[in-house]
Short mmCIF file of the C-alpha atoms (twelve columns), coordinates in Angstrom:
data_MODEL
# 
_entry.id   MODEL 
# 
loop_
_atom_site.group_PDB 
_atom_site.id 
_atom_site.type_symbol 
_atom_site.label_atom_id 
_atom_site.label_alt_id 
_atom_site.label_comp_id 
_atom_site.label_asym_id 
_atom_site.label_seq_id 
_atom_site.Cartn_x 
_atom_site.Cartn_y 
_atom_site.Cartn_z 
_atom_site.pdbx_PDB_model_num 
ATOM 1   C CA . MET A 1   72.517 72.157 171.285 1 
ATOM 2   C CA . ALA A 2   70.709 68.530 170.059 1 
ATOM 3   C CA . ARG A 3   72.854 65.245 170.176 1 
ATOM 4   C CA . ALA A 4   72.622 62.422 167.047 1 
ATOM 5   C CA . GLY A 5   73.956 59.208 165.945 1 
ATOM 6   C CA . ALA A 6   76.838 58.405 163.654 1 
ATOM 7   C CA . HIS A 7   75.340 57.446 160.624 1 
ATOM 8   C CA . ALA A 8   77.418 55.120 158.407 1 
ATOM 9   C CA . PRO A 9   80.136 56.730 155.088 1 
ATOM 10  C CA . GLY A 10  79.489 57.872 152.503 1 
ATOM 11  C CA . LYS A 11  81.211 59.694 149.203 1 
ATOM 12  C CA . ARG A 12  79.332 62.011 147.185 1 
ATOM 13  C CA . LEU A 13  79.297 66.028 148.032 1 
ATOM 14  C CA . THR A 14  77.191 67.968 146.173 1 
ATOM 15  C CA . ALA A 15  76.995 72.152 145.884 1 
ATOM 16  C CA . PRO A 16  74.065 74.053 147.224 1 
ATOM 17  C CA . ARG A 17  70.709 73.677 145.770 1 
ATOM 18  C CA . GLU A 18  68.350 76.532 145.453 1 
ATOM 19  C CA . PRO A 19  64.708 74.585 147.114 1 
ATOM 20  C CA . ASP A 20  62.006 74.454 145.174 1 
ATOM 21  C CA . GLY A 21  58.484 75.742 146.421 1 
ATOM 22  C CA . GLU A 22  57.423 72.714 147.686 1 
ATOM 23  C CA . THR A 23  59.625 72.050 149.642 1 
ATOM 24  C CA . LEU A 24  60.213 75.706 151.156 1 
ATOM 25  C CA . ALA A 25  56.403 75.376 151.629 1 
ATOM 26  C CA . ASN A 26  56.149 71.675 153.191 1 
ATOM 27  C CA . GLY A 27  57.021 71.193 157.138 1 
ATOM 28  C CA . GLU A 28  56.404 67.310 155.610 1 
ATOM 29  C CA . THR A 29  59.437 67.154 153.668 1 
ATOM 30  C CA . LEU A 30  61.607 68.760 157.032 1 
ATOM 31  C CA . LYS A 31  60.174 67.035 159.555 1 
ATOM 32  C CA . GLN A 32  61.215 63.698 156.839 1 
ATOM 33  C CA . PHE A 33  64.824 65.020 156.119 1 
ATOM 34  C CA . TYR A 34  65.917 65.470 160.210 1 
ATOM 35  C CA . ALA A 35  63.878 62.203 160.639 1 
ATOM 36  C CA . GLY A 36  66.237 60.463 158.618 1 
ATOM 37  C CA . VAL A 37  69.680 62.380 159.236 1 
ATOM 38  C CA . PHE A 38  69.704 62.384 162.627 1 
ATOM 39  C CA . GLY A 39  67.381 59.932 163.761 1 
ATOM 40  C CA . TRP A 40  64.926 61.823 165.372 1 
ATOM 41  C CA . GLN A 41  61.186 61.316 166.265 1 
ATOM 42  C CA . VAL A 42  59.101 63.724 165.089 1 
ATOM 43  C CA . ASP A 43  55.512 63.793 166.418 1 
ATOM 44  C CA . SER A 44  53.488 66.319 164.074 1 
ATOM 45  C CA . GLY A 45  49.841 63.971 166.295 1 
ATOM 46  C CA . ASN A 46  48.539 68.042 166.956 1 
ATOM 47  C CA . PRO A 47  45.393 70.144 165.533 1 
ATOM 48  C CA . MET A 48  48.595 72.328 164.039 1 
ATOM 49  C CA . ASP A 49  49.963 69.418 162.384 1 
ATOM 50  C CA . TYR A 50  53.424 70.991 164.048 1 
ATOM 51  C CA . GLY A 51  56.930 68.254 164.740 1 
ATOM 52  C CA . MET A 52  57.752 67.725 167.916 1 
ATOM 53  C CA . VAL A 53  60.992 66.581 168.382 1 
ATOM 54  C CA . ALA A 54  61.815 65.339 172.097 1 
ATOM 55  C CA . ALA A 55  64.476 66.415 174.003 1 
ATOM 56  C CA . PRO A 56  67.401 63.094 174.499 1 
ATOM 57  C CA . GLU A 57  66.331 61.124 177.033 1 
ATOM 58  C CA . GLN A 58  70.068 60.995 178.217 1 
ATOM 59  C CA . GLY A 59  72.054 63.206 177.566 1 
ATOM 60  C CA . PRO A 60  72.706 67.105 177.086 1 
ATOM 61  C CA . GLY A 61  70.640 68.689 174.381 1 
ATOM 62  C CA . ILE A 62  67.035 70.659 173.461 1 
ATOM 63  C CA . GLY A 63  63.938 69.432 172.279 1 
ATOM 64  C CA . GLY A 64  62.555 71.818 169.386 1 
ATOM 65  C CA . GLY A 65  60.343 71.888 166.501 1 
ATOM 66  C CA . ILE A 66  60.023 71.520 162.654 1 
ATOM 67  C CA . SER A 67  57.242 73.151 160.689 1 
ATOM 68  C CA . ALA A 68  56.438 75.761 157.222 1 
ATOM 69  C CA . SER A 69  56.422 79.275 157.660 1 
ATOM 70  C CA . ALA A 70  52.585 80.031 158.386 1 
ATOM 71  C CA . ASP A 71  52.800 82.436 154.935 1 
ATOM 72  C CA . GLY A 72  54.639 79.834 152.579 1 
ATOM 73  C CA . ALA A 73  58.089 82.607 153.440 1 
ATOM 74  C CA . SER A 74  61.221 81.048 153.511 1 
ATOM 75  C CA . SER A 75  62.076 79.010 156.795 1 
ATOM 76  C CA . TYR A 76  64.872 80.214 158.224 1 
ATOM 77  C CA . ALA A 77  67.095 78.032 161.050 1 
ATOM 78  C CA . THR A 78  70.104 77.196 162.212 1 
ATOM 79  C CA . PHE A 79  71.404 75.185 164.764 1 
ATOM 80  C CA . TYR A 80  74.527 73.131 165.520 1 
ATOM 81  C CA . VAL A 81  74.035 69.807 166.708 1 
ATOM 82  C CA . ALA A 82  76.439 67.259 168.832 1 
ATOM 83  C CA . VAL A 83  77.502 64.158 166.552 1 
ATOM 84  C CA . ASP A 84  79.894 61.330 166.440 1 
ATOM 85  C CA . ASP A 85  81.865 61.319 163.370 1 
ATOM 86  C CA . PRO A 86  80.063 64.698 161.311 1 
ATOM 87  C CA . GLN A 87  81.663 62.974 157.712 1 
ATOM 88  C CA . ALA A 88  79.640 60.201 158.038 1 
ATOM 89  C CA . THR A 89  76.782 62.570 159.361 1 
ATOM 90  C CA . LEU A 90  76.837 65.473 156.387 1 
ATOM 91  C CA . ASP A 91  76.800 61.955 154.022 1 
ATOM 92  C CA . ALA A 92  73.312 60.939 155.565 1 
ATOM 93  C CA . ALA A 93  72.884 65.089 154.773 1 
ATOM 94  C CA . VAL A 94  73.827 64.650 151.257 1 
ATOM 95  C CA . ALA A 95  72.096 61.452 150.849 1 
ATOM 96  C CA . ALA A 96  68.712 62.923 151.799 1 
ATOM 97  C CA . GLY A 97  69.016 66.128 149.781 1 
ATOM 98  C CA . GLY A 98  71.094 68.060 151.504 1 
ATOM 99  C CA . SER A 99  74.181 69.816 150.268 1 
ATOM 100 C CA . VAL A 100 77.178 70.423 151.979 1 
ATOM 101 C CA . VAL A 101 78.384 74.170 153.295 1 
ATOM 102 C CA . MET A 102 81.741 73.807 155.124 1 
ATOM 103 C CA . GLY A 103 83.151 70.238 155.556 1 
ATOM 104 C CA . VAL A 104 84.865 69.239 158.266 1 
ATOM 105 C CA . THR A 105 86.846 71.506 159.902 1 
ATOM 106 C CA . GLU A 106 89.564 71.091 162.790 1 
ATOM 107 C CA . ILE A 107 90.674 73.925 164.986 1 
ATOM 108 C CA . PRO A 108 92.875 72.438 167.311 1 
ATOM 109 C CA . ASP A 109 92.024 72.338 171.116 1 
ATOM 110 C CA . VAL A 110 88.534 74.227 169.935 1 
ATOM 111 C CA . VAL A 111 86.522 71.975 168.187 1 
ATOM 112 C CA . THR A 112 85.529 69.573 165.375 1 
ATOM 113 C CA . LEU A 113 82.713 71.003 163.010 1 
ATOM 114 C CA . ALA A 114 80.632 71.200 159.508 1 
ATOM 115 C CA . GLN A 115 77.688 72.676 158.166 1 
ATOM 116 C CA . PHE A 116 75.652 71.800 155.642 1 
ATOM 117 C CA . ARG A 117 71.551 73.068 154.645 1 
ATOM 118 C CA . ASP A 118 68.862 71.158 154.800 1 
ATOM 119 C CA . PRO A 119 66.572 70.489 151.361 1 
ATOM 120 C CA . ALA A 120 65.161 74.599 152.327 1 
ATOM 121 C CA . GLY A 121 67.802 75.853 152.453 1 
ATOM 122 C CA . ASN A 122 68.557 76.558 155.805 1 
ATOM 123 C CA . LEU A 123 71.669 76.627 157.227 1 
ATOM 124 C CA . ILE A 124 72.615 73.589 159.731 1 
ATOM 125 C CA . GLY A 125 75.988 73.289 162.468 1 
ATOM 126 C CA . LEU A 126 77.496 69.663 163.179 1 
ATOM 127 C CA . ILE A 127 80.182 69.786 166.301 1 
ATOM 128 C CA . ARG A 128 81.774 66.492 167.341 1 
ATOM 129 C CA . ALA A 129 80.452 65.326 169.921 1 
# 
């Protein structure tokens, strides 16, 4: 599970939107989206232009990668990211072009979570750290 910092809260929530073909085929769009929403450093300095995300230096988490699909088909990802403030992160995702799927929901004594779709339509979950 990746960990991200909190973002300044906003107020706008939007309905999910269909991603356009350019967003689906453009890995650079997704790299910029995740760098902006979670503050990740994405390194694409390799022959395949594959966006490598390093694991955090402190605390739990794993590294990963971001890229367009090789054949131009829809990309697919589902993962949860531990964040300090799920609402602020939802707001940052919406401001960056994502859409809310599930607002912040608390399951008492279990977890506080939320979900959004990135600009390519991938479902991403958030949990309160």
